[in-house]
N, C-alpha and C positions, 0 to 999 in steps of 0.2 A: 541246292543252289538258290531255290526260291526263298528259303528261310533267310539266307544271307542277304538277299536283296530287299527283304521286307522293310528294314529301317530306312533304306534309301528311298523306297517308294513313299513311305510315310512323310519323310522330310521334303521330298520333291512336291508332294501334294500340299503340304503345310506352307511351303514358301514358293508356291507357283507364281505369285505376283512379282517375284524377283526384286523385292524392295531392298535386298542386300547387294544389289549391283553397285560396284565400286569397291568391293572387298579387296580386289587386286589392283588398286590404284586406277589408272586410266586404261589398263590392258583389256579388261573384260568389256568395258564400254566401247573401246575402239574396234573390237571384233564385230560388235553389232553394227557400228557405223559402217564398217567395210562391207558387211553383208547387205545393209541397206543400199549402199552405193552400187553394188553388183546387181541387186534385184531391181533397182530403179533405172538401170541403163546408163549410169554415169561412169562405168568402168571401175577399176580398182583404185579408189581414191579415199582420202581421209576428209570427208565432207565437213567434219566438225572444225577443221583448222582453217584459218583465213587463207584464201587462195586455193583451197581444196587440192593440195598436192597429191601426186601419186603415192599410194602406199608401197613403200620400197623396203620396209623393215620387217614386217610380218608376212610370211608367205601366204599364198592365196587359198590353199585347199580347205582349211577349216572355215574361213568366212564364206567360201563357196557352198559348203554344206549348210551353214546358217541361212544363206540367201534363199535356199530352196524353201525353208520354213517361213522366211519373211514373205515370200510370194503368196503363201497360204493366207497370212494375215499381215498386211503391210502397215498397220498402225501401232506405234509404240505409245504407251505400255500395254495396250490391250492384247498384243501378241506375245506377252512375256511367257505365257504358259507354253506356247509353241517353241520358244527359245529354250525353255526348261526341258522340253521333250528332246530337242536336238542335243542338249548337253548330257542329259541322263542316259540316253540310249547307248552311249559308248561304255557305260559301266558294266552291263551284263556281258558284252563282248570282251571287255578287259578281264573279267573274272573267268570266263571260259578259256581264254588264252593263258591266263595264269595257271589254271589247272593243267593244261597241256604242257606248259613250260615246266611245271613241277615234275610231271611224269618224264619229260625229256631229261631232267636233271637227276633222275633216279628215285624220285619219291613215289610212294604208293600208299594205299589205304588211308589211315587216319591222318598221316602227315600231309597228304594232298589236300584233304578237306580242311585241315587246320590252316594251311597256306591260304586257301580261298577265303576262309572266314576272317582271318586277320587282315588280309588285303581289303576285303569287302566292307569291313567295319572300321577301317582306318579313317580317322576324321579328316585328314588332308585329302585322301582319295575321294571321300564322300563329298567334301566341299567342292572339289574340282568337278564332280559330276553334277553339281547343282548350280554351277556358274558357267557362263559362256567363255570358257578358257580352252585352249587347244591341247592341254596336257593329256587328257584321257584319250582323245583320238590319236595323239602322238604315241602314247604308251602302247595302244593296240597295234599300231603299225610297226613300232620298234620290236615288240615281242614276236610278231608274225615274221618280220624280216629275219630276225636271229634264228627262229625255229626253222625257217626255210633254208637258211644258210647251213645250219647243222644237218638238215636232211639231205641237202645237195652233196655234202661231203660223204655221207654214208651210202648213198645210192650208187649202184654200179653205173647207171646212166643218169648222172645228176645235172646235166647241162640245163635241162628244163627248170629244175628247182633253183639252180643258180640264177637263171634269168628272172624267175618269179621273185627271188629274194632281192635282186637288184631293183626291180620295178617297185616292190614294196618299200625298199629303202628310199627310192626316189619320192614316193608318196609321203614317207615320213619327213624327208627333208623339205618338201613343199608344204608341210604342216608346221614344222619348227626348224629353223636353220641349224640348231644345235644337232640335228639329225645327221649333219655332215660326218659325225663320228662313226656312223655306220659304214661309210665308204672305206676308210683305211682298215676298219675292223674286218670287213668281209674280204677285202683283197689280201690282207696279210694272213688271214686264217687259211685261205685256199693256197697261198704261196707256201706257207709253213707245211702244209700237207702235200706239197709238190703237185697240186692239182691246177696246173697253169691255165688250162683252157677254161676251167670253171671260174678262175680268178678273172680272166679276161671278159667272160660273158657277164659276170656280176658287175664289173666296172663299166662295160658297154651299156648295160641296162640302167645303171644309176646315174652315170656322169652327165648325160644330156640334160637331166632335170637341174643339176647343179649349175651347169653352164647357162641354161635358159634363165634361171633366176638371177644369176650374176649379170646377165645382159639386161634384164628388166631393171635391176637396181643400180646400174652403172651411172645413171644421171643423178643419184642422190646427193653426191658431194656438191654439185653445182646448184642443186635446189635448196640445200640447207644454208641459209644466210646467217644463222646464229646457232648457238649451242642448243637452245630450247627446241627450235625447229629440227635441228639435226638429230636430237634424241628420238624424234618420231620417225624420221625417214632415212637415217644414215648410220648404220651399224659401224661401217668402216671408219667413218669420221669420228664417232664417239670413241672407238678404240684407239685411234691415232692420237686424239687429243689427250687422253688419259694415260695411255701406256707409253712411258718413256723410260730411258735407261735409269733415270733418277727415281721414278715412281714404281717401276716394275717390282722391286723386292718388297715394298710395302703392300702392293696390291696382291701379290702371290701369297705372302704370309698371312695377310688378313683373310683372303678368300679361303686359304687352307683351313684356318680356324673356323670360319663360318661353314665350310663344307662338312667338317667333322661334326659340328654342332647340328647341322641340318640332318645328317644321317641319324644322329641320336633323336632329333626332334620328330622325324617321320615315324618313329616307333613309340614315342612317349607323349603323353598329354601333359606337358609341363610348361611353365612360362618360359619365354625365350631366354631369360637371364638365369635360368636354373643352372646350378653348378653341376647337375647330373648329366646334362646333355652331352658335353664333350667326352666324359668317361664312357658313356654308353655308346657314343659314336665310335670311339676307338675300339671298344669291345666288338662292335659289329664289323668294323674293318678287319680286326684280327681274325674273327671267325671266317670272313671271306677269304683272307690270305691263306688260312689253313685249307679251306675248300679248294682254292686255286691250286695249291700244291698237290692235292689229291686228284683233281680232275684234269690238270694240264691245260694246254692251250685250247680254248673253246671260243666260239663267237661271243658268248655271253661275257666271258672274262675280258676279252679284248675290247668289246664295246664299253663295258663299265669303266675300264681304265682310261680309254681315250675320251669318253664322255666327261669324266671328272677333270681331265687335263684341260678340256675346252672351257669348263666352268671356272677353272682357276685363273685363266688369262682374261676373262671378261671383267671389265672394270666396275662391276656391281656384285655385291656378295650373293652367293647362291643360297637360297632358302629351301624350305621343305618341299615346296611344290615342284622344284626341279628334279626331285628324286622319286617322284611317283612312278615314272617309267622304270626305274631301277628297283623299286620296292619288291616285286615278285622275285627278281634275281637275287637280291640280298637275302630275303627270307628263305628262298630255296636252298641257298648255300648253308644257312644255319641248320635247317631241318635235314639236310643231306649229310651232315657231319655224323660220324659214328659216336653213339652215346656211351658205349662201354668204357672207353679210355681215350687218351689223347686230347681231343677238343671238348670233352664232356663238360667240364666246368664252364667254359666260355659259352658253349652252345646252349646249355641248360639255363644259365643266367640270362642270356639274351632272349631266349625263347619265353621265359617267364615274364620278362618286361614287355615283350611284344604282346603276349596274351592279355596282360593287364590293360594295355593300350586299346586292344580290340574290343574288350568288354564294355569299356566306358565311352568309346568313340562317338556313337550316335547321340548320347546324352550330352556330351561335351559340345558337340557341333550344334545341337538344338539351342543350347544356351548362347553360344557365340552368334548364331544367325539371328536370334531374337534381338541382341544388342545391335547388330548391323542393320536390322530392319528399322529400328528406331531412328538411326542416322538417315537411312533411305527415306523414311517418311518426312523427316525434316527437310531433306533435299527436295522432295516432291512439293512441299508447301512453298519453299523458296522459289522453285521454278514456276509455280502458279502465280506468285507475286511478280515475277519477271514478265510472264506473258501478259498480265493485266496492266503493268505499269511502264515497262521499258519498250523502246522502239525495236524493231527487228534488226536494226543495224548495231545494237549494243553488243560489245565484245567483252569477254571475260578472261581473266587469268585465274585459273582454278585447277586443283588436282582432280576435280570432277568435270572437266571440260566436255568429255564425250557424253556424259549423262545430261548435262545442261543442253547440249545440242539435240539429243534424242527427245527431250521433253519440251523444248521451247523453240528449236530451230536456230538459236543464237550460237555463233561460233566463238571459239576461245582456244586457249593453249595453257598447258602447265608450265610454270616457270622453272627452268633447270639451270644448274651451273655444274662445272666439271666435278666429277666424283672424287678426283684426286685431292680436293680440298678437305674432304672428310677423311679419306684414307690417311692423309698426312697429318691430320689433327690441326689443320690451319684454320683456327677459329677467326682470326683476323681476316683471312681471305674469304671465308664464308660471309662474314659481316659485310665486307666490301661488295661481294657479288650480290647479296640481298639488297644492299643500298642502291644498287643499279635498277631495282625493280621499278621505281617511278620513271626513270629514264626509258626503260624498256617499254613500259605501258604507254608513254607518250609517243615514242617512235612508232609503235605498232597500233596506235589508236585503241588501246585497251582501257576503257574507262572504269571497269568494274572488277572487283575481286570477290569471288565466292569461296568461303573457306570455313573450316572448323578449327578449333584450337589445335587439333592433332593432324591437320591436313592442309597446311599452307603451301609448302613445297615438299618434295621428296628428296631425301639425301641417303647416303650410304647407311647412316645410323638410324634411319627411319624417318617418318614425316614429322616427328615431334621435335622440331627445331625451335628452341626458345627465342632465337633472334628473329625468326620469320614474322611472328605476330607483332613483335615490337616495331619492325620496319613497316609492316602494313598499316598499323595504326598511326604511324608518323606521317605517311603520305596519302592515306585514304581515310575517308570518314564513313562510319557505319550508317546505312540507310534502311536496313531491314534485318531483323533477327528473329529466328524461330528455332527453339530448341538449341541444338549445338551448332547451327549454321548461321553465319552472318554474311550479309552482302555489303561490301564497301564500295564507295564511289571515289574516284581520284579527285584530289583537290585541284581546282582550276587555278592555273598560274595567274 
């Protein structure tokens, strides 16, 4: 296990300054902002947004863990190495649980170690362990919950394990709300086995956390005065705005395509537009279906199915990072298939592709993080100019709003418009939404835009929106440029 962890240790030390912060848009920075808020006694709030609204979108557990490390060193970016420790420490736990899961799925010997090696060298898993994102912690809790659920069903006196599984599921849900998939998976699994008391105990242990978070987030709709703010604080509002009877078919079909692509992408180091990703994704799904037929109803199978259904209805395409918690389950299914006949061809082909991915994962990630670091250094220089030149009241529209706040204390927001415009291919609607940028900036007293050519706004098709920079240059004038980053100031009427 130590050999498997060596590449991640090297990368964690090499990139301990976390100059690659911003890799996942505003998400990684917002987790640190939330941790700062908790550690500094402000409660669970988004300090980087004007008005400092309550954080009602991302559950509290992972920021609470980060806040413990923030208390050790409360100054950013000098505390970046502590945040790196907090992020990386879940990887060894994830690998141990991966090994135990493999054994629970019937693997032994070299197959178990191969499973751990491929997961531990996967570039997406490595990247998430080097970035303040909740996926690795969530993955640990998901696997632990599912293993405890399976154990509860096997034990003659399994009520205690059912309670432990429910509490672990509650912790997973309080890490990422997509963990709600664990609730029906556990309940249905016990009901299918006619273990009604265990089903009730599991439900009773997990449901209070779900209800508590729903109560905390109930005020989000009234707090969100526009779509951009709602994107930060109101999951339900974003879903309601985008998912209608007219748009639902487009969203579901598009997300299904992205889902299959992401399953292929989590196993291969190929560009996002590679023609191989979807065929490989379909191959992995086929292997999993074969394994499901052989293994029957298990908590792993139920969770994987329900989890994917949740991703299908969310009005933003699922990408590879969402499948890291499923990676050990998918790979265990491939490795557990019988090689002599039946699923041999599919299993062997998928396994070969996975192995190729694992061998080059750390090297691929090192190259990627080096490029991200250059962007991060440009942002650092821009923030230095902001601190020296602009008043503390200056506000920004930027995809890097959380990083700007952490480095300068200036608040801002990322400009968003409904995802359905991209899903429906409504270029005219996108242009109209972007042309409202100046009006939005004036209304919310946002005088500045900090952007790079590839990160003006974020859309379904990625941040590279050719209309965005055109609109920004029409209504804002550049006042500072360094590397790939430009700061614009709004034209005065």
